[in-house]
PDB file of N, H, CA, C and O in Angstrom:
ATOM      1  N   MET A   1      30.663  -2.483  18.511  1.00  0.00           N
ATOM      2  CA  MET A   1      29.387  -2.540  17.877  1.00  0.00           C
ATOM      3  C   MET A   1      28.328  -2.993  18.982  1.00  0.00           C
ATOM      4  O   MET A   1      28.603  -3.817  19.854  1.00  0.00           O
ATOM      5  N   THR A   2      27.205  -2.426  18.867  1.00  0.00           N
ATOM      6  H   THR A   2      26.982  -1.757  18.158  1.00  0.00           H
ATOM      7  CA  THR A   2      26.177  -2.688  19.886  1.00  0.00           C
ATOM      8  C   THR A   2      25.348  -3.920  19.446  1.00  0.00           C
ATOM      9  O   THR A   2      25.228  -4.208  18.255  1.00  0.00           O
ATOM     10  N   ASP A   3      24.787  -4.632  20.431  1.00  0.00           N
ATOM     11  H   ASP A   3      24.885  -4.398  21.398  1.00  0.00           H
ATOM     12  CA  ASP A   3      24.023  -5.772  20.207  1.00  0.00           C
ATOM     13  C   ASP A   3      22.475  -5.273  20.174  1.00  0.00           C
ATOM     14  O   ASP A   3      21.941  -4.852  21.200  1.00  0.00           O
ATOM     15  N   HIS A   4      21.876  -5.336  19.088  1.00  0.00           N
ATOM     16  H   HIS A   4      22.310  -5.678  18.255  1.00  0.00           H
ATOM     17  CA  HIS A   4      20.527  -4.920  19.026  1.00  0.00           C
ATOM     18  C   HIS A   4      19.532  -6.194  19.178  1.00  0.00           C
ATOM     19  O   HIS A   4      19.027  -6.766  18.212  1.00  0.00           O
ATOM     20  N   SER A   5      19.340  -6.524  20.429  1.00  0.00           N
ATOM     21  H   SER A   5      19.750  -6.059  21.213  1.00  0.00           H
ATOM     22  CA  SER A   5      18.491  -7.734  20.673  1.00  0.00           C
ATOM     23  C   SER A   5      17.109  -7.604  20.268  1.00  0.00           C
ATOM     24  O   SER A   5      16.442  -8.622  20.086  1.00  0.00           O
ATOM     25  N   ASP A   6      16.581  -6.379  20.098  1.00  0.00           N
ATOM     26  H   ASP A   6      17.123  -5.552  20.246  1.00  0.00           H
ATOM     27  CA  ASP A   6      15.223  -6.190  19.600  1.00  0.00           C
ATOM     28  C   ASP A   6      15.043  -6.279  18.155  1.00  0.00           C
ATOM     29  O   ASP A   6      13.906  -6.231  17.685  1.00  0.00           O
ATOM     30  N   GLU A   7      16.159  -6.416  17.348  1.00  0.00           N
ATOM     31  H   GLU A   7      17.082  -6.455  17.729  1.00  0.00           H
ATOM     32  CA  GLU A   7      16.146  -6.522  15.925  1.00  0.00           C
ATOM     33  C   GLU A   7      15.680  -8.022  15.543  1.00  0.00           C
ATOM     34  O   GLU A   7      16.033  -8.973  16.240  1.00  0.00           O
ATOM     35  N   PRO A   8      14.914  -8.172  14.465  1.00  0.00           N
ATOM     36  CA  PRO A   8      14.575  -9.538  14.008  1.00  0.00           C
ATOM     37  C   PRO A   8      15.809 -10.279  13.539  1.00  0.00           C
ATOM     38  O   PRO A   8      16.840  -9.673  13.247  1.00  0.00           O
ATOM     39  N   ASP A   9      15.695 -11.606  13.468  1.00  0.00           N
ATOM     40  H   ASP A   9      14.858 -12.098  13.706  1.00  0.00           H
ATOM     41  CA  ASP A   9      16.751 -12.470  12.916  1.00  0.00           C
ATOM     42  C   ASP A   9      17.006 -12.006  11.518  1.00  0.00           C
ATOM     43  O   ASP A   9      16.068 -12.018  10.720  1.00  0.00           O
ATOM     44  N   PRO A  10      18.230 -11.584  11.137  1.00  0.00           N
ATOM     45  CA  PRO A  10      18.409 -11.169   9.651  1.00  0.00           C
ATOM     46  C   PRO A  10      18.344 -12.443   8.738  1.00  0.00           C
ATOM     47  O   PRO A  10      18.046 -12.314   7.550  1.00  0.00           O
ATOM     48  N   ASN A  11      18.613 -13.647   9.269  1.00  0.00           N
ATOM     49  H   ASN A  11      18.855 -13.752  10.234  1.00  0.00           H
ATOM     50  CA  ASN A  11      18.529 -14.874   8.468  1.00  0.00           C
ATOM     51  C   ASN A  11      17.073 -15.244   8.152  1.00  0.00           C
ATOM     52  O   ASN A  11      16.798 -15.982   7.206  1.00  0.00           O
ATOM     53  N   ALA A  12      16.179 -14.729   8.938  1.00  0.00           N
ATOM     54  H   ALA A  12      16.402 -14.129   9.706  1.00  0.00           H
ATOM     55  CA  ALA A  12      14.829 -15.106   8.695  1.00  0.00           C
ATOM     56  C   ALA A  12      14.031 -14.059   7.819  1.00  0.00           C
ATOM     57  O   ALA A  12      12.848 -14.207   7.513  1.00  0.00           O
ATOM     58  N   ARG A  13      14.763 -13.057   7.477  1.00  0.00           N
ATOM     59  H   ARG A  13      15.724 -12.937   7.725  1.00  0.00           H
ATOM     60  CA  ARG A  13      14.223 -12.008   6.640  1.00  0.00           C
ATOM     61  C   ARG A  13      14.019 -12.418   5.214  1.00  0.00           C
ATOM     62  O   ARG A  13      14.914 -13.105   4.722  1.00  0.00           O
ATOM     63  N   VAL A  14      12.956 -12.099   4.449  1.00  0.00           N
ATOM     64  H   VAL A  14      12.229 -11.541   4.848  1.00  0.00           H
ATOM     65  CA  VAL A  14      12.754 -12.466   3.173  1.00  0.00           C
ATOM     66  C   VAL A  14      12.723 -11.249   2.260  1.00  0.00           C
ATOM     67  O   VAL A  14      11.934 -10.336   2.506  1.00  0.00           O
ATOM     68  N   THR A  15      13.561 -11.194   1.197  1.00  0.00           N
ATOM     69  H   THR A  15      14.201 -11.936   0.997  1.00  0.00           H
ATOM     70  CA  THR A  15      13.647 -10.038   0.375  1.00  0.00           C
ATOM     71  C   THR A  15      12.882 -10.384  -0.907  1.00  0.00           C
ATOM     72  O   THR A  15      12.620 -11.562  -1.151  1.00  0.00           O
ATOM     73  N   SER A  16      12.522  -9.412  -1.722  1.00  0.00           N
ATOM     74  H   SER A  16      12.735  -8.455  -1.524  1.00  0.00           H
ATOM     75  CA  SER A  16      11.766  -9.469  -2.828  1.00  0.00           C
ATOM     76  C   SER A  16      12.298 -10.480  -3.848  1.00  0.00           C
ATOM     77  O   SER A  16      11.506 -11.296  -4.321  1.00  0.00           O
ATOM     78  N   PRO A  17      13.655 -10.485  -4.240  1.00  0.00           N
ATOM     79  CA  PRO A  17      14.073 -11.440  -5.220  1.00  0.00           C
ATOM     80  C   PRO A  17      13.904 -12.948  -4.848  1.00  0.00           C
ATOM     81  O   PRO A  17      13.935 -13.831  -5.705  1.00  0.00           O
ATOM     82  N   MET A  18      13.725 -13.182  -3.531  1.00  0.00           N
ATOM     83  H   MET A  18      13.699 -12.464  -2.835  1.00  0.00           H
ATOM     84  CA  MET A  18      13.519 -14.446  -3.026  1.00  0.00           C
ATOM     85  C   MET A  18      12.041 -14.873  -3.025  1.00  0.00           C
ATOM     86  O   MET A  18      11.759 -16.069  -2.955  1.00  0.00           O
ATOM     87  N   GLN A  19      11.129 -13.963  -3.099  1.00  0.00           N
ATOM     88  H   GLN A  19      11.358 -12.991  -3.155  1.00  0.00           H
ATOM     89  CA  GLN A  19       9.729 -14.347  -3.053  1.00  0.00           C
ATOM     90  C   GLN A  19       9.206 -14.781  -4.427  1.00  0.00           C
ATOM     91  O   GLN A  19       9.662 -14.324  -5.475  1.00  0.00           O
ATOM     92  N   GLU A  20       8.236 -15.676  -4.365  1.00  0.00           N
ATOM     93  H   GLU A  20       7.866 -16.048  -3.514  1.00  0.00           H
ATOM     94  CA  GLU A  20       7.627 -16.105  -5.619  1.00  0.00           C
ATOM     95  C   GLU A  20       6.561 -15.096  -6.005  1.00  0.00           C
ATOM     96  O   GLU A  20       5.910 -14.474  -5.166  1.00  0.00           O
ATOM     97  N   PHE A  21       6.417 -14.965  -7.307  1.00  0.00           N
ATOM     98  H   PHE A  21       6.945 -15.471  -7.989  1.00  0.00           H
ATOM     99  CA  PHE A  21       5.320 -14.114  -7.810  1.00  0.00           C
ATOM    100  C   PHE A  21       4.517 -14.814  -8.809  1.00  0.00           C
ATOM    101  O   PHE A  21       5.022 -15.718  -9.475  1.00  0.00           O
ATOM    102  N   GLY A  22       3.262 -14.446  -8.963  1.00  0.00           N
ATOM    103  H   GLY A  22       2.852 -13.712  -8.422  1.00  0.00           H
ATOM    104  CA  GLY A  22       2.272 -15.166  -9.851  1.00  0.00           C
ATOM    105  C   GLY A  22       1.911 -14.400 -11.026  1.00  0.00           C
ATOM    106  O   GLY A  22       2.541 -13.385 -11.320  1.00  0.00           O
ATOM    107  N   ARG A  23       0.897 -14.838 -11.746  1.00  0.00           N
ATOM    108  H   ARG A  23       0.385 -15.663 -11.508  1.00  0.00           H
ATOM    109  CA  ARG A  23       0.487 -14.300 -12.983  1.00  0.00           C
ATOM    110  C   ARG A  23      -0.050 -12.858 -12.685  1.00  0.00           C
ATOM    111  O   ARG A  23       0.158 -12.005 -13.548  1.00  0.00           O
ATOM    112  N   THR A  24      -0.652 -12.544 -11.662  1.00  0.00           N
ATOM    113  H   THR A  24      -0.821 -13.237 -10.962  1.00  0.00           H
ATOM    114  CA  THR A  24      -1.158 -11.229 -11.378  1.00  0.00           C
ATOM    115  C   THR A  24      -0.039 -10.190 -11.381  1.00  0.00           C
ATOM    116  O   THR A  24      -0.161  -9.144 -12.018  1.00  0.00           O
ATOM    117  N   GLU A  25       1.111 -10.495 -10.628  1.00  0.00           N
ATOM    118  H   GLU A  25       1.210 -11.345 -10.110  1.00  0.00           H
ATOM    119  CA  GLU A  25       2.249  -9.544 -10.665  1.00  0.00           C
ATOM    120  C   GLU A  25       2.784  -9.399 -11.968  1.00  0.00           C
ATOM    121  O   GLU A  25       3.113  -8.277 -12.355  1.00  0.00           O
ATOM    122  N   VAL A  26       2.922 -10.469 -12.747  1.00  0.00           N
ATOM    123  H   VAL A  26       2.655 -11.380 -12.432  1.00  0.00           H
ATOM    124  CA  VAL A  26       3.523 -10.376 -14.086  1.00  0.00           C
ATOM    125  C   VAL A  26       2.597  -9.488 -14.990  1.00  0.00           C
ATOM    126  O   VAL A  26       3.079  -8.616 -15.713  1.00  0.00           O
ATOM    127  N   THR A  27       1.360  -9.720 -14.929  1.00  0.00           N
ATOM    128  H   THR A  27       0.969 -10.428 -14.341  1.00  0.00           H
ATOM    129  CA  THR A  27       0.340  -8.887 -15.697  1.00  0.00           C
ATOM    130  C   THR A  27       0.469  -7.378 -15.322  1.00  0.00           C
ATOM    131  O   THR A  27       0.533  -6.496 -16.180  1.00  0.00           O
ATOM    132  N   THR A  28       0.502  -7.151 -14.018  1.00  0.00           N
ATOM    133  H   THR A  28       0.451  -7.867 -13.321  1.00  0.00           H
ATOM    134  CA  THR A  28       0.683  -5.760 -13.565  1.00  0.00           C
ATOM    135  C   THR A  28       1.925  -5.185 -14.088  1.00  0.00           C
ATOM    136  O   THR A  28       1.917  -4.060 -14.590  1.00  0.00           O
ATOM    137  N   GLY A  29       2.975  -5.877 -14.003  1.00  0.00           N
ATOM    138  H   GLY A  29       2.981  -6.790 -13.596  1.00  0.00           H
ATOM    139  CA  GLY A  29       4.301  -5.381 -14.535  1.00  0.00           C
ATOM    140  C   GLY A  29       4.326  -5.126 -15.942  1.00  0.00           C
ATOM    141  O   GLY A  29       4.962  -4.165 -16.376  1.00  0.00           O
ATOM    142  N   LEU A  30       3.681  -5.912 -16.709  1.00  0.00           N
ATOM    143  H   LEU A  30       3.164  -6.692 -16.357  1.00  0.00           H
ATOM    144  CA  LEU A  30       3.523  -5.727 -18.301  1.00  0.00           C
ATOM    145  C   LEU A  30       2.763  -4.486 -18.580  1.00  0.00           C
ATOM    146  O   LEU A  30       3.119  -3.706 -19.463  1.00  0.00           O
ATOM    147  N   VAL A  31       1.636  -4.281 -17.777  1.00  0.00           N
ATOM    148  H   VAL A  31       1.347  -4.915 -17.060  1.00  0.00           H
ATOM    149  CA  VAL A  31       0.700  -3.159 -18.093  1.00  0.00           C
ATOM    150  C   VAL A  31       1.522  -1.884 -17.707  1.00  0.00           C
ATOM    151  O   VAL A  31       1.473  -0.907 -18.454  1.00  0.00           O
ATOM    152  N   VAL A  32       2.246  -1.862 -16.613  1.00  0.00           N
ATOM    153  H   VAL A  32       2.286  -2.656 -16.007  1.00  0.00           H
ATOM    154  CA  VAL A  32       3.080  -0.748 -16.195  1.00  0.00           C
ATOM    155  C   VAL A  32       4.119  -0.446 -17.291  1.00  0.00           C
ATOM    156  O   VAL A  32       4.274   0.714 -17.676  1.00  0.00           O
ATOM    157  N   LEU A  33       4.791  -1.403 -17.771  1.00  0.00           N
ATOM    158  H   LEU A  33       4.666  -2.345 -17.459  1.00  0.00           H
ATOM    159  CA  LEU A  33       5.685  -1.329 -18.832  1.00  0.00           C
ATOM    160  C   LEU A  33       5.158  -0.736 -20.092  1.00  0.00           C
ATOM    161  O   LEU A  33       5.805   0.109 -20.710  1.00  0.00           O
ATOM    162  N   LEU A  34       4.018  -1.155 -20.474  1.00  0.00           N
ATOM    163  H   LEU A  34       3.492  -1.842 -19.972  1.00  0.00           H
ATOM    164  CA  LEU A  34       3.333  -0.756 -21.755  1.00  0.00           C
ATOM    165  C   LEU A  34       2.940   0.709 -21.602  1.00  0.00           C
ATOM    166  O   LEU A  34       3.170   1.493 -22.523  1.00  0.00           O
ATOM    167  N   VAL A  35       2.349   1.113 -20.457  1.00  0.00           N
ATOM    168  H   VAL A  35       2.162   0.477 -19.708  1.00  0.00           H
ATOM    169  CA  VAL A  35       2.008   2.448 -20.219  1.00  0.00           C
ATOM    170  C   VAL A  35       3.275   3.352 -20.223  1.00  0.00           C
ATOM    171  O   VAL A  35       3.262   4.435 -20.807  1.00  0.00           O
ATOM    172  N   GLY A  36       4.360   2.895 -19.568  1.00  0.00           N
ATOM    173  H   GLY A  36       4.372   2.014 -19.094  1.00  0.00           H
ATOM    174  CA  GLY A  36       5.528   3.714 -19.497  1.00  0.00           C
ATOM    175  C   GLY A  36       6.101   3.859 -20.895  1.00  0.00           C
ATOM    176  O   GLY A  36       6.519   4.963 -21.243  1.00  0.00           O
ATOM    177  N   LEU A  37       6.149   2.819 -21.720  1.00  0.00           N
ATOM    178  H   LEU A  37       5.809   1.923 -21.437  1.00  0.00           H
ATOM    179  CA  LEU A  37       6.656   2.951 -23.049  1.00  0.00           C
ATOM    180  C   LEU A  37       5.829   3.892 -23.971  1.00  0.00           C
ATOM    181  O   LEU A  37       6.354   4.606 -24.825  1.00  0.00           O
ATOM    182  N   THR A  38       4.522   3.835 -23.734  1.00  0.00           N
ATOM    183  H   THR A  38       4.096   3.255 -23.040  1.00  0.00           H
ATOM    184  CA  THR A  38       3.560   4.655 -24.438  1.00  0.00           C
ATOM    185  C   THR A  38       3.847   6.154 -24.208  1.00  0.00           C
ATOM    186  O   THR A  38       3.943   6.986 -25.111  1.00  0.00           O
ATOM    187  N   VAL A  39       3.969   6.391 -22.907  1.00  0.00           N
ATOM    188  H   VAL A  39       3.891   5.715 -22.174  1.00  0.00           H
ATOM    189  CA  VAL A  39       4.295   7.779 -22.425  1.00  0.00           C
ATOM    190  C   VAL A  39       5.588   8.287 -22.908  1.00  0.00           C
ATOM    191  O   VAL A  39       5.763   9.444 -23.290  1.00  0.00           O
ATOM    192  N   ALA A  40       6.507   7.346 -22.872  1.00  0.00           N
ATOM    193  H   ALA A  40       6.366   6.406 -22.561  1.00  0.00           H
ATOM    194  CA  ALA A  40       7.926   7.817 -23.155  1.00  0.00           C
ATOM    195  C   ALA A  40       8.144   7.952 -24.773  1.00  0.00           C
ATOM    196  O   ALA A  40       8.876   8.823 -25.245  1.00  0.00           O
ATOM    197  N   TYR A  41       7.519   7.115 -25.479  1.00  0.00           N
ATOM    198  H   TYR A  41       6.924   6.408 -25.096  1.00  0.00           H
ATOM    199  CA  TYR A  41       7.869   7.141 -26.971  1.00  0.00           C
ATOM    200  C   TYR A  41       6.656   7.517 -27.828  1.00  0.00           C
ATOM    201  O   TYR A  41       6.861   8.274 -28.777  1.00  0.00           O
ATOM    202  N   LEU A  42       5.432   7.077 -27.601  1.00  0.00           N
ATOM    203  H   LEU A  42       5.266   6.463 -26.830  1.00  0.00           H
ATOM    204  CA  LEU A  42       4.360   7.215 -28.462  1.00  0.00           C
ATOM    205  C   LEU A  42       3.790   8.641 -28.398  1.00  0.00           C
ATOM    206  O   LEU A  42       3.541   9.225 -29.453  1.00  0.00           O
ATOM    207  N   VAL A  43       3.567   9.241 -27.184  1.00  0.00           N
ATOM    208  H   VAL A  43       3.768   8.766 -26.327  1.00  0.00           H
ATOM    209  CA  VAL A  43       3.005  10.411 -26.924  1.00  0.00           C
ATOM    210  C   VAL A  43       3.974  11.572 -27.525  1.00  0.00           C
ATOM    211  O   VAL A  43       3.468  12.479 -28.186  1.00  0.00           O
ATOM    212  N   PRO A  44       5.255  11.534 -27.304  1.00  0.00           N
ATOM    213  CA  PRO A  44       6.266  12.516 -27.880  1.00  0.00           C
ATOM    214  C   PRO A  44       6.166  12.468 -29.496  1.00  0.00           C
ATOM    215  O   PRO A  44       6.163  13.502 -30.164  1.00  0.00           O
ATOM    216  N   ALA A  45       6.083  11.169 -30.066  1.00  0.00           N
ATOM    217  H   ALA A  45       6.086  10.329 -29.523  1.00  0.00           H
ATOM    218  CA  ALA A  45       6.079  11.058 -31.447  1.00  0.00           C
ATOM    219  C   ALA A  45       4.778  11.581 -32.086  1.00  0.00           C
ATOM    220  O   ALA A  45       4.763  11.965 -33.255  1.00  0.00           O
ATOM    221  N   LEU A  46       3.732  11.589 -31.330  1.00  0.00           N
ATOM    222  H   LEU A  46       3.744  11.277 -30.380  1.00  0.00           H
ATOM    223  CA  LEU A  46       2.438  12.135 -31.860  1.00  0.00           C
ATOM    224  C   LEU A  46       2.552  13.637 -31.761  1.00  0.00           C
ATOM    225  O   LEU A  46       1.925  14.319 -32.571  1.00  0.00           O
ATOM    226  N   LEU A  47       3.297  14.206 -30.840  1.00  0.00           N
ATOM    227  H   LEU A  47       3.806  13.651 -30.182  1.00  0.00           H
ATOM    228  CA  LEU A  47       3.285  15.667 -30.738  1.00  0.00           C
ATOM    229  C   LEU A  47       4.228  16.354 -31.738  1.00  0.00           C
ATOM    230  O   LEU A  47       4.272  17.583 -31.791  1.00  0.00           O
ATOM    231  N   LEU A  48       4.982  15.579 -32.532  1.00  0.00           N
ATOM    232  H   LEU A  48       4.946  14.580 -32.490  1.00  0.00           H
ATOM    233  CA  LEU A  48       5.841  16.175 -33.551  1.00  0.00           C
ATOM    234  C   LEU A  48       5.131  16.552 -34.756  1.00  0.00           C
ATOM    235  O   LEU A  48       5.738  17.066 -35.696  1.00  0.00           O
TER     236      LEU A  48
END
């Protein structure tokens, strides 16, 4: 295996589940969820 000395330290890397999120991210997620559910269920039901 080669030594990639130019690679950043993998232990210093931060992934999404480890990062904190605030009210803005929660609100954005809920809006996206509601739009997705509307498109997936309400629009087809109205077309019947």
